[in-house]
N, C-alpha and C positions, 0 to 999 in steps of 0.2 A: 395523461401527463406522463412524460418520460423520466426515467431516474436522473438525477443531477450528476454531471460528469465533472469530476475535479482534474485539473490539468496542472502537471508539475513539469517544468522545463529543466533540462540539464545539458551539458556539454561533456563529451567524452575526452577525458585527459589520458595522458601517457599512461599513468598508474592504472588505468583501468584495463589496459589493454595486454595482450601477450606479445610475443617477440614479433610477430607478424602484423601488429598494429590493430588487431581485432579485439572487440571487448570478450575479456574472459568471461565464461558463462555464469560463474557464481556472481559477479558484480552486477548482473541483472537484478538479482535478488535485493540487492542493497538499493537499486534504483526504485525498484517496487516498495521498498519499506519506507524510504524517504518520501514516497508519493502519498503513502497511506497516512503516514505522520502530518504530512501538510494538509491532507484532506480533513483530518480530524481538527488541526489547527484552523482551517477556514471555517469550520463550524463552531469555533470559540472553545475548543478544548486543547489542551497541550498535556502532553504524557507526563512530564515532570508533576505538574500540578495534581493529575490524577493519582500518581505513585505517592507523592508526600501527603496530600490532604486525605485521600481515600483508601490508600493502600492497594490501588488497582493498576494492573497492567495488562497490556494486550500481547498475546503470545500467537506465534503461527502454530496452527494445530495441523493443517494440511495445506499442500500447494501441488497444483498441476501447472506445468510450463510447456508450451509449444515454442521451440526455438525456430522462426521461419527464415530470417535472413541475418546477416551479421551487422553490427554496428562497428564503426571504425574510428580511429584517432580522430579528434576535432569535430565529429559529427554533432549536430545540434539535434537533441531528442526532446520527444514530450513522453510523459507516462500519464495516460488517460485512465482514469479510475471512476468505477461507479459502484455503489453498494447494490449488490444483486440480491442479498437476502439478510434479513434481520432475525435473529434469534434471540431467546432470553438472556443467553449469556454469549453470544456470539454474532460475528458479522462476517458475510461472505463478500469479498471483493472481486470483481471482474477488472482486470488491468490489461491495458495493451500499451507497449512500448512502440513509438513509431519514430520515423525519419521522415518529416514530411507527412504525406499521406500513406507511406509504406509501412505496414505493420511488420515489426522486426520480431516481437514476442508477444505473446498472448498467454495470460495466467490467471488462474482462479485460485484465490487464497483464503483459507478459512481461519479467522482470527478468533481466538478465544479470550474473554475478559476473566482474569485471575485474581483473586485475592492473595497477595504474596506471602503474607505471613501465614496463611492457613495453606497455601499451595492447593487451592480448590477452585473451581469454577465459580464465578460471582456474578450476580445479574448485572447487565449493563445500566450504568447510571441513569435514572430517569429523564434527566435534562438532555443528555446526550441521545437516549433513545427518541425523545421527542423530536429533537433537531433532525435526526436521521430519517424519521418517519417523514418529516416536512419535506426533505430534500429528494425523497423517492416517490 
């Protein structure tokens, strides 16, 4: 069985681009973040609930990104995300931003689960862990 792929669609707006109409490189990180948030929501978890009810947040610990081709104003994009590794207190996502079938950016993002009041790593919630394992 292959890992479940989560797909988040978006459109490039003027505010996302530089003076040449090309997506500014840092905005890809926002696209990746939104896609991970929507993947968790699709699994039945929203970050505000985890924060208010359990005091947990997901923070980026490490990221590698390979920018292959530029996205431009008004492009329709997809961010394809899969959970590539599950740790006790972390998740690793493989993410690809595409325009049609053309990969524009490939990234690996390591997310840590953190107990905010303690500012320390925290185990992934059991129900989230179970759903993630079901989807991989």
